[in-house]
C-alpha positions as CSV (number, residue, x, y, z in Angstrom):
1,M,73.7,101.8,-118.5
2,A,75.8,103.5,-115.9
3,E,76.7,101.5,-112.8
4,E,75.8,104.5,-110.6
5,H,72.2,104.5,-112.0
6,R,71.8,100.9,-111.1
7,S,73.3,101.3,-107.6
8,S,70.9,104.1,-106.9
9,Y,68.1,101.6,-107.1
10,I,69.4,99.3,-104.5
11,P,67.5,100.8,-101.5
12,L,64.3,100.9,-103.5
13,L,64.5,97.4,-104.8
14,S,65.6,96.1,-101.4
15,I,62.4,97.5,-99.8
16,M,60.1,96.1,-102.5
17,I,61.7,92.7,-102.3
18,L,61.5,92.7,-98.5
19,G,57.8,93.5,-98.8
20,L,57.2,90.7,-101.3
21,F,59.4,88.3,-99.3
22,L,57.2,88.9,-96.2
23,A,54.0,88.3,-98.2
24,I,55.2,85.0,-99.7
25,L,56.7,83.8,-96.5
26,N,53.4,84.4,-94.7
27,Q,51.7,81.9,-97.1
28,T,53.7,79.0,-95.7
29,L,54.3,80.0,-92.1
30,L,51.0,78.7,-90.7
31,N,51.2,75.1,-92.0
32,V,53.2,73.9,-89.0
33,A,51.1,76.0,-86.6
34,I,47.7,74.6,-87.6
35,P,47.7,71.8,-84.9
36,H,48.5,74.3,-82.2
37,L,45.7,76.7,-83.4
38,I,43.2,73.8,-83.4
39,T,44.0,73.1,-79.7
40,E,44.1,76.8,-78.6
41,F,40.9,77.9,-80.3
42,N,39.1,74.5,-79.9
43,V,38.2,74.3,-83.6
44,T,38.1,71.3,-86.0
45,A,40.9,70.7,-88.5
46,T,38.5,71.5,-91.4
47,T,37.7,74.9,-89.8
48,A,41.4,75.7,-89.1
49,Q,42.3,74.8,-92.7
50,W,40.4,78.0,-93.8
51,L,43.3,80.0,-92.5
52,L,45.2,78.6,-95.5
53,T,42.4,78.2,-97.9
54,G,40.9,81.6,-97.3
55,Y,44.3,83.3,-97.8
56,M,44.9,81.4,-101.0
57,L,41.4,82.3,-102.4
58,V,41.6,86.0,-101.7
59,N,45.2,86.1,-102.9
60,G,44.3,84.2,-106.1
61,V,41.3,86.2,-107.1
62,L,43.1,89.5,-106.8
63,I,46.1,88.6,-109.0
64,P,44.1,88.7,-112.3
65,L,42.9,92.2,-111.2
66,A,46.4,93.5,-110.7
67,A,46.9,94.9,-114.2
68,F,43.7,97.0,-113.8
69,L,44.6,98.1,-110.3
70,I,48.1,99.2,-111.4
71,E,46.7,101.3,-114.3
72,R,43.9,102.7,-112.1
73,F,45.8,103.6,-108.9
74,G,49.5,103.7,-110.0
75,I,52.4,101.8,-108.6
76,R,53.1,104.0,-105.6
77,R,49.6,104.1,-104.2
78,L,48.9,100.5,-104.9
79,F,52.2,99.3,-103.3
80,L,51.6,101.3,-100.1
81,S,48.0,100.2,-99.9
82,A,49.0,96.5,-100.3
83,M,51.6,96.8,-97.6
84,I,49.2,98.6,-95.3
85,F,46.6,95.9,-95.7
86,F,49.2,93.2,-95.2
87,T,50.7,94.8,-92.0
88,V,47.3,95.6,-90.5
89,G,46.2,92.0,-91.1
90,S,49.4,90.8,-89.4
91,L,48.7,93.0,-86.3
92,V,45.1,91.7,-86.2
93,C,46.3,88.0,-86.4
94,G,48.9,88.6,-83.7
95,M,46.4,90.0,-81.2
96,A,43.4,87.8,-82.2
97,P,41.4,86.7,-79.2
98,T,39.2,84.3,-81.2
99,F,39.5,82.1,-84.3
100,S,37.1,84.4,-86.2
101,I,39.3,87.4,-85.6
102,L,42.3,85.4,-86.6
103,L,40.6,84.4,-89.9
104,I,39.6,88.0,-90.6
105,G,43.2,89.1,-90.1
106,R,44.4,86.5,-92.5
107,L,41.9,87.6,-95.2
108,I,43.1,91.3,-94.7
109,Q,46.7,90.1,-95.1
110,A,45.7,88.3,-98.3
111,V,44.2,91.5,-99.8
112,G,47.7,93.0,-99.7
113,G,49.6,89.9,-100.6
114,G,47.5,89.2,-103.7
115,V,48.7,92.2,-105.7
116,L,52.3,92.5,-104.4
117,M,53.8,89.8,-106.7
118,P,52.5,91.1,-110.0
119,L,53.1,94.7,-108.8
120,V,56.7,94.2,-107.9
121,M,57.4,92.3,-111.1
122,T,55.9,95.2,-113.1
123,I,58.2,97.6,-111.3
124,M,61.1,95.4,-112.1
125,L,60.2,95.3,-115.8
126,A,60.0,99.1,-115.8
127,V,63.4,99.6,-114.0
128,F,65.4,96.9,-115.9
129,P,65.6,96.9,-119.7
130,P,65.7,93.5,-121.5
131,E,69.5,93.4,-121.8
132,I,69.9,93.2,-117.9
133,R,66.5,92.2,-116.9
134,G,67.6,88.7,-116.0
135,K,69.7,90.1,-113.2
136,G,66.8,92.1,-111.8
137,M,64.4,89.2,-112.0
138,G,67.0,86.9,-110.5
139,I,67.1,89.2,-107.5
140,L,63.3,89.0,-107.3
141,G,63.7,85.3,-107.3
142,L,65.2,85.5,-103.9
143,A,61.7,86.2,-102.5
144,L,59.8,84.0,-104.9
145,M,61.8,80.8,-104.2
146,F,63.6,81.3,-100.9
147,A,60.5,82.5,-98.9
148,P,58.3,79.4,-99.4
149,A,61.2,77.0,-98.9
150,I,62.3,78.6,-95.6
151,G,58.8,79.1,-94.3
152,P,58.1,75.6,-92.7
153,T,61.6,75.5,-91.1
154,L,61.2,79.0,-89.6
155,S,57.7,78.2,-88.5
156,G,58.7,74.9,-86.9
157,W,61.5,76.7,-84.9
158,V,59.2,79.5,-83.7
159,I,56.4,77.1,-82.7
160,E,58.9,74.9,-80.8
161,H,60.4,77.8,-78.8
162,Y,57.8,80.6,-78.8
163,S,54.1,81.3,-79.2
164,W,52.5,81.1,-82.6
165,R,51.7,84.8,-82.3
166,V,55.3,85.6,-83.0
167,L,54.7,84.4,-86.6
168,F,52.6,87.6,-87.0
169,N,53.9,90.0,-84.4
170,G,57.4,89.5,-85.9
171,I,56.3,90.4,-89.4
172,A,54.3,93.5,-88.5
173,P,57.3,95.8,-87.6
174,L,59.0,94.8,-90.8
175,G,55.9,95.7,-92.7
176,V,55.9,99.2,-91.0
177,I,59.6,99.6,-92.1
178,V,58.6,98.8,-95.7
179,I,55.7,101.2,-95.7
180,V,57.8,104.1,-94.4
181,A,60.6,103.4,-96.8
182,A,58.3,103.0,-99.8
183,F,56.5,106.3,-98.9
184,V,59.9,108.1,-99.1
185,L,61.5,106.3,-102.1
186,L,58.8,105.1,-104.5
187,R,57.4,107.0,-107.4
188,D,54.9,106.2,-110.2
189,T,56.4,105.3,-113.6
190,T,53.1,106.4,-115.3
191,T,50.2,108.7,-114.4
192,P,47.3,106.7,-112.9
193,K,44.2,106.8,-115.2
194,K,40.6,106.9,-114.1
195,V,39.7,103.8,-116.2
196,P,36.3,102.3,-115.4
197,L,36.0,99.0,-113.6
198,D,34.9,96.1,-115.9
199,I,32.0,94.8,-113.7
200,P,31.2,91.7,-115.8
201,G,34.9,90.9,-116.1
202,T,35.5,91.4,-112.4
203,I,32.6,89.1,-111.4
204,T,33.5,86.3,-113.8
205,S,37.2,86.6,-112.8
206,V,36.6,86.5,-109.1
207,I,34.1,83.7,-109.2
208,G,36.0,81.7,-111.8
209,V,39.5,81.9,-110.3
210,G,38.1,81.5,-106.7
211,S,36.0,78.4,-107.6
212,L,38.8,76.8,-109.6
213,L,41.3,77.3,-106.8
214,Y,38.9,76.0,-104.1
215,G,38.0,73.0,-106.2
216,L,41.7,72.1,-106.8
217,S,42.5,72.7,-103.1
218,E,39.8,70.3,-102.0
219,A,40.3,67.7,-104.7
220,G,43.4,66.2,-102.9
221,S,41.5,65.5,-99.7
222,K,37.9,64.9,-100.8
223,G,38.6,63.3,-104.2
224,W,37.9,64.4,-107.7
225,S,34.5,62.8,-107.7
226,S,33.3,64.8,-104.7
227,A,30.1,66.8,-105.4
228,I,31.6,70.0,-104.0
229,V,34.8,69.5,-105.9
230,L,33.1,68.8,-109.2
231,T,30.7,71.7,-108.8
232,T,33.3,74.3,-108.0
233,L,35.6,73.1,-110.8
234,I,32.8,73.2,-113.4
235,I,31.8,76.7,-112.1
236,G,35.4,77.8,-112.2
237,V,36.1,76.6,-115.8
238,V,32.8,78.0,-117.1
239,M,33.3,81.4,-115.5
240,I,36.9,81.6,-116.6
241,A,35.9,80.8,-120.1
242,A,33.3,83.6,-119.9
243,F,36.0,85.9,-118.5
244,V,38.3,85.1,-121.4
245,V,35.6,85.8,-124.0
246,L,34.7,89.1,-122.4
247,Q,38.3,90.2,-122.3
248,L,39.0,89.2,-125.9
249,N,36.0,91.3,-127.0
250,S,36.9,94.3,-124.8
251,T,38.6,97.4,-126.2
252,R,40.2,97.9,-122.8
253,P,40.6,94.5,-121.3
254,M,41.2,94.1,-117.6
255,L,43.6,91.2,-118.3
256,D,44.7,91.1,-121.9
257,F,44.7,87.5,-123.2
258,R,46.0,88.7,-126.5
259,I,49.5,88.5,-125.0
260,F,49.4,84.8,-125.8
261,K,49.9,85.7,-129.5
262,Y,53.6,86.2,-128.5
263,D,55.0,82.8,-129.1
264,M,57.8,82.9,-126.5
265,F,55.5,84.2,-123.8
266,S,53.1,81.3,-124.5
267,L,55.9,78.7,-124.5
268,S,57.5,80.1,-121.4
269,S,54.1,80.1,-119.6
270,I,53.7,76.4,-120.4
271,V,57.2,75.6,-119.2
272,S,56.7,77.8,-116.0
273,V,53.5,75.8,-115.2
274,I,55.5,72.5,-115.6
275,V,58.3,73.9,-113.4
276,T,55.8,75.0,-110.7
277,V,54.1,71.6,-110.7
278,A,57.5,69.8,-110.5
279,M,58.7,72.1,-107.7
280,F,55.5,71.5,-105.6
281,S,55.8,67.8,-106.0
282,G,59.0,67.8,-104.0
283,M,57.8,70.4,-101.5
284,F,54.6,68.4,-100.9
285,L,55.7,64.7,-101.1
286,L,59.0,64.9,-99.2
287,P,57.4,66.1,-95.9
288,I,54.9,63.2,-96.2
289,Y,57.7,60.7,-96.5
290,L,59.8,62.3,-93.8
291,Q,57.1,62.9,-91.2
292,N,54.5,60.2,-91.8
293,L,56.7,57.3,-93.0
294,R,60.0,58.0,-91.3
295,G,58.9,59.6,-88.1
296,F,60.9,62.8,-88.4
297,T,59.5,65.9,-86.7
298,A,58.2,68.9,-88.7
299,L,61.3,70.8,-87.7
300,E,63.7,68.0,-88.8
301,S,61.8,67.8,-92.1
302,G,62.1,71.5,-92.6
303,L,65.8,71.5,-91.7
304,L,66.4,68.9,-94.4
305,M,64.8,71.2,-97.0
306,L,66.6,74.4,-95.7
307,P,70.0,73.9,-97.5
308,G,68.1,73.6,-100.8
309,A,66.3,76.8,-100.0
310,V,69.6,78.5,-99.3
311,I,71.1,77.3,-102.6
312,M,68.1,78.6,-104.5
313,G,68.4,81.9,-102.8
314,I,72.1,82.2,-103.5
315,M,71.8,81.0,-107.1
316,S,68.8,83.1,-108.1
317,P,70.8,86.4,-108.7
318,I,73.6,84.3,-110.3
319,S,71.2,82.6,-112.7
320,G,69.7,86.0,-113.6
321,T,73.2,87.2,-114.6
322,L,73.8,84.0,-116.6
323,F,70.4,84.6,-118.3
324,D,71.6,88.1,-119.4
325,K,74.7,86.6,-120.9
326,F,73.5,83.3,-122.4
327,G,69.8,83.6,-122.8
328,P,67.1,81.2,-121.5
329,R,67.7,78.0,-123.5
330,P,71.0,76.8,-121.9
331,L,69.8,77.6,-118.4
332,A,66.4,75.8,-119.0
333,L,68.1,72.7,-120.5
334,I,70.6,72.4,-117.6
335,G,68.0,73.1,-115.0
336,M,65.3,70.8,-116.4
337,F,67.9,68.0,-116.9
338,I,69.0,68.2,-113.2
339,T,65.4,68.4,-112.0
340,T,64.4,65.4,-114.1
341,V,67.3,63.2,-112.9
342,T,67.0,64.1,-109.2
343,T,63.2,63.8,-109.2
344,Y,63.7,60.2,-110.6
345,E,66.2,59.5,-107.8
346,F,63.3,60.1,-105.3
347,T,61.4,57.2,-106.9
348,K,64.0,55.0,-105.2
349,L,63.2,56.0,-101.6
350,T,62.8,53.3,-99.0
351,L,62.2,53.0,-95.3
352,E,66.0,52.7,-94.9
353,T,67.1,55.6,-97.1
354,S,69.6,57.7,-95.2
355,Y,68.8,61.3,-94.2
356,S,72.1,62.5,-95.8
357,F,71.2,60.9,-99.2
358,I,67.9,62.7,-99.3
359,L,69.5,65.9,-98.2
360,I,72.1,65.8,-101.0
361,I,69.6,64.9,-103.7
362,Y,67.3,67.7,-102.6
363,M,70.2,70.2,-102.6
364,I,71.1,69.1,-106.2
365,R,67.5,69.4,-107.2
366,S,67.2,72.8,-105.7
367,F,70.4,73.8,-107.6
368,G,68.8,72.7,-110.9
369,M,65.5,74.5,-110.2
370,S,67.3,77.8,-109.4
371,F,68.0,78.0,-113.2
372,L,64.4,77.7,-114.1
373,M,61.7,79.8,-112.4
374,M,62.7,83.4,-113.0
375,P,64.8,83.0,-116.2
376,I,62.0,81.2,-118.0
377,M,59.4,83.7,-116.8
378,T,61.7,86.5,-117.9
379,A,62.2,85.0,-121.3
380,G,58.5,85.3,-122.0
381,L,58.1,88.7,-120.5
382,N,61.0,90.1,-122.5
383,Q,58.9,89.6,-125.7
384,L,56.0,91.7,-124.5
385,P,55.6,95.4,-125.3
386,E,56.1,97.7,-122.4
387,S,52.4,98.5,-122.4
388,K,51.6,94.8,-121.8
389,N,54.0,94.3,-118.9
390,S,51.4,94.5,-116.1
391,H,49.2,92.1,-118.1
392,G,52.1,89.7,-118.5
393,T,53.0,89.7,-114.8
394,S,49.4,89.3,-113.8
395,M,48.9,86.4,-116.2
396,S,52.2,84.7,-115.1
397,N,51.3,84.9,-111.5
398,T,47.8,83.7,-112.0
399,L,49.1,80.6,-113.8
400,R,51.7,80.1,-111.1
401,Q,49.0,80.2,-108.4
402,V,46.7,77.8,-110.3
403,S,49.4,75.4,-111.3
404,G,50.7,75.2,-107.7
405,S,47.2,74.2,-106.5
406,L,46.8,71.8,-109.4
407,G,50.2,70.2,-108.7
408,I,49.4,69.5,-105.1
409,S,46.0,68.1,-105.9
410,I,47.3,65.9,-108.7
411,F,50.1,64.4,-106.6
412,T,47.8,64.0,-103.6
413,T,45.5,62.0,-105.8
414,I,48.3,59.9,-107.3
415,F,49.8,59.2,-103.9
416,S,46.4,58.2,-102.4
417,T,45.1,56.0,-105.2
418,R,48.4,54.2,-105.9
419,T,48.9,53.6,-102.1
420,I,45.4,52.0,-102.0
421,T,46.2,49.9,-105.1
422,H,49.4,48.6,-103.7
423,L,47.7,47.8,-100.3
424,N,45.0,45.9,-102.1
425,T,47.7,43.9,-104.0
426,F,49.4,43.0,-100.7
427,G,46.0,42.1,-99.3
428,E,45.4,39.6,-102.1
429,A,48.8,38.1,-101.5
430,A,48.2,37.9,-97.7
431,N,45.9,34.9,-98.0
432,T,46.1,32.0,-95.7
433,M,45.3,29.7,-98.7
434,N,48.7,30.8,-100.0
435,P,51.1,28.2,-98.6
436,S,54.1,30.6,-98.5
437,F,52.2,33.3,-96.6
438,S,50.5,30.8,-94.3
439,T,53.8,29.4,-93.3
440,S,55.3,32.8,-92.6
441,F,52.2,33.9,-90.7
442,Q,52.1,30.9,-88.5
443,S,55.8,31.3,-87.7
444,L,55.1,34.9,-86.6
445,V,52.2,33.8,-84.5
446,Q,54.4,31.2,-82.7
447,S,57.1,33.8,-82.2
448,I,54.7,36.2,-80.6
449,M,53.2,33.5,-78.3
450,A,56.7,32.5,-77.2
451,E,57.8,36.0,-76.5
452,T,54.7,37.5,-74.9
453,G,52.9,34.4,-73.6
454,A,49.8,35.5,-75.4
455,S,47.1,33.0,-76.4
456,A,46.8,31.8,-80.0
457,A,43.9,34.1,-80.8
458,Q,45.7,37.1,-79.3
459,A,48.9,36.3,-81.1
460,Q,47.1,35.9,-84.4
461,S,45.5,39.4,-83.9
462,Q,48.8,41.0,-83.0
463,A,50.5,39.3,-86.0
464,A,47.7,40.5,-88.4
465,A,48.0,44.1,-87.0
466,A,51.8,44.0,-87.4
467,L,51.6,42.7,-91.0
468,F,49.0,45.3,-91.9
469,G,51.2,48.0,-90.5
470,Q,54.1,46.8,-92.5
471,A,52.0,46.4,-95.6
472,S,50.6,50.0,-95.2
473,Q,54.1,51.4,-94.9
474,Q,55.3,49.5,-97.9
475,A,52.3,50.5,-99.9
476,S,52.8,54.2,-99.0
477,I,56.4,54.0,-100.1
478,L,55.4,52.5,-103.4
479,G,52.7,55.1,-103.8
480,L,55.2,57.8,-103.1
481,S,57.6,56.3,-105.8
482,D,54.7,56.3,-108.3
483,S,54.0,59.9,-107.6
484,F,57.7,60.9,-108.1
485,L,57.7,58.9,-111.3
486,W,54.8,61.0,-112.6
487,A,56.7,64.1,-111.5
488,T,59.7,62.9,-113.4
489,G,57.6,62.6,-116.5
490,V,56.3,66.1,-116.0
491,A,59.8,67.4,-115.6
492,F,61.0,65.5,-118.8
493,V,58.2,67.2,-120.8
494,G,59.6,70.5,-119.6
495,F,63.1,69.5,-120.6
496,V,61.9,68.7,-124.2
497,L,60.0,72.0,-124.5
498,S,63.1,73.9,-123.3
499,F,64.8,73.1,-126.6
500,F,62.3,75.4,-128.3
501,L,63.0,78.5,-126.0
502,R,64.9,81.3,-127.7
503,D,66.3,84.6,-126.6
504,V,63.9,87.2,-128.0
505,R,66.4,90.0,-127.4
506,K,68.3,88.6,-130.4
507,D,65.2,88.5,-132.7
508,T,65.6,90.9,-135.6
509,T,62.1,90.5,-136.9
510,A,60.2,90.7,-133.6
511,K,58.3,94.0,-133.2
512,I,58.9,94.8,-129.6
513,E,58.3,98.2,-128.2
514,K,61.3,99.9,-126.8
515,V,61.5,99.7,-123.0
516,V,62.0,103.0,-121.3
517,P,65.7,103.2,-120.2
518,I,66.5,103.1,-116.5
519,E,67.7,106.7,-116.6
520,D,64.2,107.9,-117.7
521,D,62.6,105.6,-115.1
522,R,64.9,107.0,-112.4
523,R,63.3,110.4,-113.0
524,K,59.8,108.9,-112.8
525,L,60.3,106.7,-109.8
526,G,62.6,109.1,-108.0
527,T,64.6,108.5,-104.9
528,G,63.8,111.6,-102.9
529,P,61.0,112.4,-100.4
530,A,57.3,112.6,-101.4
């Protein structure tokens, strides 16, 4: 492939990746701003949380529909529509006078954001043939991994110095630039087809994925035994099962589950789920440790994770190039080994662990994970025929969305239950009938009485409160260690499975349809005006 052909795609790819970067970044920007929005709009925390939950649900239910939408409307029209929805939603949020308008703006944003990831991945697969696809997908990884990692830091800085409205008003002009540039540069690779909408498939997909994602998002806070959690999870599983059956029996499936007959796509999907769960364990548990247990601000917490995000951003294109040269197995083994070891190191966190130690371990962990996300996903997509690319990208992103929610819910549950278990253990040991505890407790009471002049009853109350606070902190640290220990186990499973990955480009027996060369795609996509 000629270098000039590849370089001619740089403006187009830059525009697409910028649009995707904005959409993914937008998912994480509001986390830090939620307390400010609660105060400004005078709403409860549960109500404000719908700014995140609503976006996730709309985003999630649209991803499985992406393959149909690409075939029905074509790449160009769908990308422009998605960016218009996203940009208009940003403008509505930035000017929102009430919470209801702000929520509507977020949902409009989500309509655009939901199809951008599978859409841009499909364009990448069309532009880059398998022999250099790792490089293209590595560039895409800049948006996929860097945006969610930098989001909390950027949001914390904006909230500290400016209004929360800047989070939206700053994105809108960039969205307009992407729309104008895409209108000029982007072309369809195939002719849109007037395929009919699968009504039963759409209904079961939307209800199934939406219910499952909602149930998983609520499980962490309300518990897995909550009536609403159990109900939505059951509805989600049943409807998704019905959706799968409908698609397997359809002559023109909206999302083709037959792609799982390709062994490397199936294996890479499993490993990708494990990688996503492992990645979210660090992104979710570390801020709890830093802010709730160590007293760091949200901005300080975000700054600790920022160098890791930069490393992932720098390494993503490099890992893509290494994938093209060495294939998926070496990268996956190195990445999963580093991830497993560094995740285990987080099981040793204490209330005295230095900030620099956590920073270094997180940076090393991010370096390892930069070898995983896009190379493993690309390894599976390389096995699919060109006609199944849109189905493969939609499936991969649906699994990523669900596994991200599943990971957060699982680790929230482990952290909460293990913390309570350890606290109960401390409570059993803190018995005045225990001679050792009784002696220590009385010494603390005497010390408080001597220092403050409090009465014996007051000193006993203060001593009990101090001991409970210490016990709660220590129980939380142990609960956190247990959570990271489970995350280590998950990462180790991924390490073992990585031994079975292979480079399908070297298969001599695999019947893979020939991917259209970039020279042909260049004529289809075009680089001139509309």
